[in-house]
C-alpha positions as CSV (number, residue, x, y, z in Angstrom):
1,X,30.4,-37.7,74.9
2,X,32.0,-35.3,77.3
3,X,35.0,-34.7,75.0
4,X,36.0,-31.5,73.1
5,X,37.9,-31.1,70.0
6,X,40.7,-29.7,72.1
7,X,41.4,-33.3,73.2
8,X,41.8,-34.2,69.6
9,X,44.4,-31.6,68.9
10,X,46.2,-32.6,71.9
11,X,46.5,-36.1,70.8
12,X,47.8,-35.3,67.4
13,X,50.4,-32.9,69.1
14,X,51.8,-36.1,70.8
15,X,53.3,-37.0,67.4
16,X,56.0,-34.5,66.6
17,X,59.0,-36.7,65.9
18,X,58.1,-37.3,62.3
19,X,59.0,-35.8,59.0
20,X,55.2,-35.9,58.2
21,X,52.2,-36.4,60.1
22,X,50.2,-39.1,58.3
23,X,46.3,-39.3,58.9
24,X,44.1,-42.3,57.7
25,X,40.9,-41.1,56.0
26,X,38.4,-44.0,55.6
27,X,35.4,-42.6,53.8
28,X,32.4,-44.2,52.0
29,X,33.4,-43.4,48.6
30,X,31.1,-46.2,47.4
31,X,28.1,-47.7,49.0
32,X,24.9,-45.8,49.8
33,X,25.9,-42.2,50.1
34,X,28.9,-41.4,47.8
35,X,27.4,-37.8,46.8
36,X,27.4,-36.8,50.4
37,X,30.9,-38.2,51.1
38,X,32.5,-36.5,48.1
39,X,32.4,-33.0,49.7
40,X,33.6,-34.3,52.9
41,X,36.5,-35.9,51.4
42,X,37.3,-32.6,49.4
43,X,37.2,-30.8,52.8
44,X,39.9,-33.1,54.3
45,X,42.0,-32.4,51.2
46,X,41.5,-28.7,51.5
47,X,42.6,-28.8,55.2
48,X,45.8,-30.7,54.2
49,X,46.6,-28.3,51.5
50,X,46.0,-25.3,53.6
51,X,48.2,-26.7,56.5
52,X,51.0,-27.5,54.0
53,X,50.8,-24.1,52.0
54,X,51.2,-22.4,55.4
55,X,54.5,-24.3,56.4
56,X,53.2,-27.6,57.7
57,X,52.5,-28.7,61.2
58,X,54.4,-28.0,64.3
59,X,57.6,-26.0,64.8
60,X,59.5,-28.5,62.5
61,X,57.2,-27.9,59.5
62,X,56.1,-31.5,59.3
63,X,54.1,-32.1,56.2
64,X,50.3,-33.2,56.7
65,X,49.6,-36.3,54.6
66,X,46.2,-38.0,54.2
67,X,45.9,-41.6,53.0
68,X,42.3,-42.3,51.9
69,X,40.6,-45.7,52.0
70,X,37.1,-46.8,51.0
71,X,35.1,-47.8,54.0
72,X,32.0,-48.0,51.8
73,X,29.7,-47.1,54.5
74,X,29.9,-50.8,55.6
75,X,31.2,-52.3,59.0
76,X,33.2,-55.0,57.4
77,X,34.8,-52.7,54.8
78,X,35.6,-50.1,57.5
79,X,37.3,-52.7,59.6
80,X,39.3,-53.8,56.5
81,X,40.2,-50.3,55.5
82,X,41.4,-49.2,59.0
83,X,43.3,-52.3,59.6
84,X,45.3,-51.4,56.5
85,X,45.7,-47.6,57.5
86,X,47.0,-48.6,60.7
87,X,49.1,-51.8,60.4
88,X,50.4,-51.2,56.9
89,X,50.4,-47.3,56.3
90,X,51.2,-46.6,60.0
91,X,49.0,-43.7,60.4
92,X,48.9,-41.5,63.5
93,X,45.2,-41.0,63.6
94,X,41.9,-41.8,61.9
95,X,39.6,-39.1,60.4
96,X,36.4,-41.0,59.7
97,X,34.5,-43.3,58.9
98,X,31.6,-41.3,57.8
99,X,28.9,-43.8,58.8
100,X,28.1,-44.9,62.4
101,X,28.2,-48.7,62.0
102,X,31.6,-48.6,60.4
103,X,32.9,-46.1,62.9
104,X,31.8,-48.3,65.8
105,X,33.0,-51.6,64.3
106,X,36.4,-50.3,63.3
107,X,36.8,-48.6,66.6
108,X,36.1,-51.6,68.7
109,X,38.0,-54.2,66.6
110,X,41.0,-52.1,65.4
111,X,41.7,-48.4,66.4
112,X,41.1,-48.7,70.2
113,X,43.1,-51.9,70.6
114,X,46.0,-50.2,68.6
115,X,45.7,-47.1,70.7
116,X,45.0,-45.0,67.6
117,X,42.5,-41.9,68.0
118,X,39.4,-41.9,65.7
119,X,37.6,-38.6,64.8
120,X,34.5,-39.1,62.7
121,X,33.0,-36.0,60.9
122,X,29.5,-37.5,60.6
123,X,28.9,-40.6,62.7
124,X,26.0,-39.5,64.8
125,X,24.4,-42.7,66.2
126,X,23.6,-42.6,70.0
127,X,25.3,-46.1,70.1
128,X,28.8,-44.2,69.9
129,X,27.9,-42.2,73.3
130,X,27.1,-45.4,74.7
131,X,30.4,-47.1,74.0
132,X,32.2,-48.5,77.2
133,X,35.8,-49.2,76.3
134,X,38.3,-46.7,74.8
135,X,36.0,-43.8,74.4
136,X,38.9,-41.4,75.2
137,X,40.1,-42.5,71.7
138,X,36.7,-41.9,69.9
139,X,35.4,-38.5,68.9
140,X,33.0,-37.0,66.5
141,X,32.4,-33.3,65.3
142,X,28.6,-33.9,64.6
143,X,25.8,-34.0,67.1
144,X,24.2,-37.2,68.3
145,X,21.0,-38.4,66.7
146,X,19.7,-38.4,70.2
147,X,19.0,-34.7,69.4
148,X,18.0,-34.8,65.6
149,X,15.4,-37.6,66.3
150,X,13.7,-35.4,69.0
151,X,13.9,-32.4,66.7
152,X,12.2,-34.2,63.9
153,X,9.5,-35.3,66.4
154,X,9.0,-31.8,67.4
155,X,8.6,-30.8,63.8
156,X,6.1,-33.3,63.0
157,X,4.0,-32.3,66.0
158,X,4.3,-28.7,65.0
159,X,3.0,-29.6,61.5
160,X,0.0,-31.0,62.9
161,X,1.0,-34.8,62.5
162,X,-0.2,-36.7,65.4
163,X,0.0,-40.1,63.9
164,X,2.7,-41.6,61.7
165,X,4.1,-45.0,60.2
166,X,7.8,-45.4,60.5
167,X,9.9,-47.2,58.0
168,X,13.8,-47.5,58.5
169,X,16.4,-49.2,56.7
170,X,18.0,-52.3,58.6
171,X,21.3,-50.6,59.4
172,X,22.9,-49.0,62.6
173,X,22.5,-45.4,61.7
174,X,18.8,-45.5,60.5
175,X,17.6,-47.8,63.1
176,X,19.1,-45.7,65.9
177,X,17.6,-42.4,64.8
178,X,14.2,-44.0,64.0
179,X,14.1,-45.4,67.6
180,X,14.8,-41.9,69.0
181,X,12.2,-40.4,66.8
182,X,9.6,-42.9,67.6
183,X,10.1,-42.7,71.4
184,X,10.0,-38.9,71.5
185,X,7.0,-38.6,69.1
186,X,5.0,-41.0,71.5
187,X,6.2,-39.1,74.5
188,X,4.8,-35.9,72.8
189,X,1.4,-37.5,72.6
190,X,1.8,-38.8,69.0
191,X,0.9,-42.4,67.7
192,X,3.1,-44.7,65.8
193,X,0.8,-46.8,63.6
194,X,3.3,-48.9,62.3
195,X,7.3,-49.4,62.9
196,X,9.0,-51.6,60.3
197,X,12.4,-52.1,59.1
198,X,13.1,-52.6,55.4
199,X,16.3,-54.1,53.9
200,X,18.4,-51.9,51.7
201,X,18.9,-52.1,48.1
202,X,15.8,-53.9,47.0
203,X,14.4,-53.4,43.6
204,X,11.0,-52.6,45.0
205,X,9.3,-51.7,48.2
206,X,5.8,-51.9,47.1
207,X,4.9,-54.6,49.7
208,X,6.4,-52.5,52.4
209,X,4.7,-49.3,51.3
210,X,1.3,-51.2,51.2
211,X,1.8,-52.6,54.7
212,X,2.5,-49.4,56.4
213,X,0.5,-47.3,54.1
214,X,-2.6,-48.9,55.4
215,X,-2.1,-47.4,58.9
216,X,-1.5,-43.8,58.2
217,X,-1.3,-40.9,55.6
218,X,2.1,-39.8,57.1
219,X,5.4,-41.7,57.1
220,X,8.7,-41.1,58.8
221,X,11.2,-42.7,56.4
222,X,14.9,-43.2,57.8
223,X,16.9,-44.5,54.7
224,X,20.0,-43.8,52.7
225,X,18.8,-42.1,49.4
226,X,21.3,-44.6,47.5
227,X,20.4,-47.9,49.1
228,X,16.5,-47.8,48.7
229,X,15.2,-44.6,50.1
230,X,14.6,-43.1,46.6
231,X,13.0,-46.5,45.5
232,X,10.7,-46.5,48.4
233,X,9.5,-42.9,48.1
234,X,9.0,-43.4,44.4
235,X,6.9,-46.6,45.1
236,X,4.9,-44.6,47.8
237,X,4.3,-41.7,45.4
238,X,3.2,-44.1,42.6
239,X,0.6,-45.7,44.7
240,X,-0.4,-42.5,46.7
241,X,0.1,-44.2,49.8
242,X,1.4,-41.2,51.9
243,X,0.5,-37.5,52.0
244,X,3.3,-36.5,54.2
245,X,7.0,-37.5,54.3
246,X,9.5,-36.7,56.9
247,X,13.0,-38.0,57.5
248,X,16.5,-37.4,58.4
249,X,19.7,-36.5,56.4
250,X,20.4,-39.8,54.8
251,X,17.8,-38.9,52.3
252,X,19.2,-35.4,51.3
253,X,20.5,-35.4,48.0
254,X,20.3,-33.8,44.6
255,X,19.6,-37.1,43.1
256,X,16.4,-37.2,45.2
257,X,15.1,-34.2,43.2
258,X,16.4,-35.4,39.9
259,X,14.8,-38.7,40.1
260,X,11.4,-37.9,41.8
261,X,10.9,-34.2,40.8
262,X,10.8,-31.3,42.9
263,X,6.9,-31.1,42.2
264,X,6.5,-34.4,44.0
265,X,8.4,-33.4,47.2
266,X,6.4,-30.6,48.3
267,X,5.0,-32.5,51.3
268,X,8.5,-34.1,52.1
269,X,10.6,-32.5,55.0
270,X,14.1,-33.9,55.9
271,X,16.3,-32.7,58.7
272,X,20.1,-32.4,59.3
């Protein structure tokens, strides 16, 4: 996306005729990654507090107000949340959602048709770059997974991993980054021994682990820790299916260490 944060600021500056500037903040407060979302929400609140403590926005000192809604890291919930923020609360812009699927869904269905700017702090799917309509109203402050997926493939090769099984959660973010990784890994001379989607929120992934574990001692796991990622890793550790784990930032959480134990994660590497 050939856009800059300057464009975002300019869009916000267009709304100066109000006693306050109201921003909608759909965040995945529930769903698969609430622990990752909580500090993002706190950062938004801190920014609003700092702005207001220093006299507000623009020459008139308009108060900066944030209205938060739960997008649950889910496309349907994100559409519902943003619809209310725009149509009921009358927000000037959207900061969020945090997940790629929700960001794309609400942008295409709600915010772009309404002419309201969206700025996501963490939606990293390459599909956002490929959006065709209304992209002058959709921004993000994180890099595309087109870069992270390649970097992860480079890291795997640097660690001497030349064959690997891929397991990814069947959602927009994890499917996209796993595809980038697999393509880059093969282009670098590696072999993908299995490439399987797994459904989120299952009680057990023993069948999936057995299937892909039979093909390689290495696994690239793309999942959210809170919607099956930890369970899949636990099942893999219990069966000894894999020696090495690599993956992306959806797995980064204190909960991963607390539930599985640091001593069991010495051969696990996750990028962000």
